[in-house]
N, C-alpha and C positions, 0 to 999 in steps of 0.2 A: 601281326603274324605275317611272315613272308609267304608269298605265293609263288608257285612254279611259273616262271615267265614263259609265255607262248612265243612261237617264232615271230609273230607280228610285234610283240612287245620288245623282243630282243632287237628287231630291226629299228624300231623307234628309238630305243636307247642308243644304238650305234649311230644313227643319224644325228641325234641331239649331241652326243659326245663329239662328233666330228665338227659340228658347228661351233661348239664352245672351244674346241682345240684351235680352230682357225682364228677365233676372236682373241684367244690368249696369245697366240703367236704374233698376231698383228700388234697387240699391245706391247709386246717385248721388242719386236723389230722397229716399229715406228717410234716407240718411246726412246730407244737409243739413238735413232736417226734424228729426233728432235731435241736430243740432249735433255730429256726430262730427268728429274732427280731419280736416282735408283730406288729410293724408298717409295716414291709414288708409282713407279712402274710395277714394283712388287705388290703394292696394295691393290692396284687394278687387276693384276694377274690373279691374286688370291680371291678377289671378288668374283671373277669369272669362273674360276675352277670350283669355288664354293657353290655357285649356282648349279654347275654340272653335277657335283656330288649329291646335293640335296635332291635334284630331280631324279637321279638314279635310285636313291633310297625311297623316295615317295612312290615311284612306279613299282619297285619290287615289293614294297610293303603291301600293296594291294588296295582295294577300295576301303575307304574309311568314312564313317558317318561325319556329317558336318557338325561342328561343335563351336561353342563360343570361344573366341580367341582372346586370351588374356594379354594385356599389354605388358611385355617384359621390361624389366629395368634397363635403362640405357647404359651400355658399358662405358667405362672411363676411357676416352680416346684423347686424352690431353697430350700424350706423347706420340700418337700415331699421326701420320700425314693425312690431311683432309682429302677425302675422295671427292671427285666431281659428282654432281647430282643435277637433277632437272631433266626435262624432256630432251632427248637427243644429245646427251653429253658425250657418248662415244664418238659420233662423227665430229663433234667439235674438237675433242682432244686428238683424235687420229683422223684428220681429213684426207690423208693419203699423201703419197710422194710421187715423184716423176716415174718411179718404177711401178707403183701400185696406187693409181688414182682412185679416190672414193673407196678406201680400203674395206669398210664394213658393209658395202652395198651387197656383195655376194653372200656373206653369211646371213644378212637380214632377209634376203630373198629365200634362202634355204629354210629359214625359220618360218616364214609365211607358208611355204609349201608343206612343212611338217605339220603345222596347225590345221591345214586343210585336209589332212588325212582323217577319215572317219574313225579309225581306231584311236587316234589321238583325242578326238572330241569325246569319245566314250570314256577314255581314261580320266579326262578332266571333269566330266560330269559325275563320275562315281568317286572321285578323289579330289575334294576341294583344295588339298594341300598343293597339288600341281599348279593350279591356277595362281595361288599366292606366290609360288616360286617364279612363274613365268612373267607375271605382270611387270616387275621391275626391269626385266630384261628388255621387254618391248619398249618401255619408257627410255631405257638407256640408249637403245638403237634409234629412237625417234620415229618409230613406225606405229601406226594406229593398231590398237588391239582388236582382234576379231571378237565376234559376238560371244563366243564360248568363254572368253576371258573377262566378260563383264562382271563387275563386283555384284554378288547377290545381295538383294535387298532383304532386310529382315521381314518375315511375315508378320502382319498385324495380329495382335493377340485377339483370340476369339472372344467375343463379348459373352459374358456369362448370362445364361437365361435365368432371370429372376422375376418374381412377381412384382408388379408395380407397387412401390411403397405408398401407403396411404398419405394423403396430404397432411401436413402438420396441423395440429389443433390450434385454433385461434381463440384466444381468451376474449370473451365479450363481457362487459359489465352487466350485472343483474338489472332487471327492469326496476325502476323506482316504484315504491308503494304508491297506491292511488291516494291522491290528496283528500283529506276528510273535509266534508262540507256539511253545513247545518241542514238537517232534513226539513223540507217544507211541509206545509199542511197537506198538500196533495200526496206527498210521499207517505205520510202517516196513514192516510185513508187507503192508499193502494197497497200498503204493506200487509202481508197476510198475518193474521193474529198468531202470536207465538204461544198463547196460553188460552186454553179453552175452559169454560166453566162447566162443572158437572151438571147434567140434566136433572139429577135427583140429589137432594141433600144427603150428605153422608149420615149413616146411622150411628148414633152415639150409644155408648153403653149406659144401661139404666139399672140402677141398683135400688132394691126395695129395702127399706129399714123397718124393722119391727118396732112398734111403739109399745111401750109398757105403761 
């Protein structure tokens, strides 16, 4: 959802747009002066103007929560001119001429001053998309990124609080039965009797028969 820009936000947008306009003009003028292919000059100009447009959209969109970024499919660039890359590719391609030595030095310094603005730092902190847009620009200019553009590290997953699991049961073989041994005479005498004799003889039934 777009938010109403504040005067400070409008000032930041204007300063950044001016920096990118200077870089785009340098790319066109020095590209022609160095007789670079027209397709390459246009590709670099489009890269710079695209960064400016994306920055403006991200700032006007307002704060957004950080989210996991999905890796998009790489477009087919078989028919497009290869663009320079690597740290400091802009100064390498446009080192300057006798009329404009070190052409990108002034825009690079203006970009440093812009990132030192506290309002800019607040925008980057609340909107991670702005940082993703500006990091390639610092790399292209060959200048060190400030701390506010450091790539955030993923927070470690909180360890779940669980009860310690009981140790796994270890199977042990059963104890072997005791070996049978022949009882000795001493064992027989010490063994308690298992059968007791009655103290009185059992009473038997008695029947009387009549005799005739």
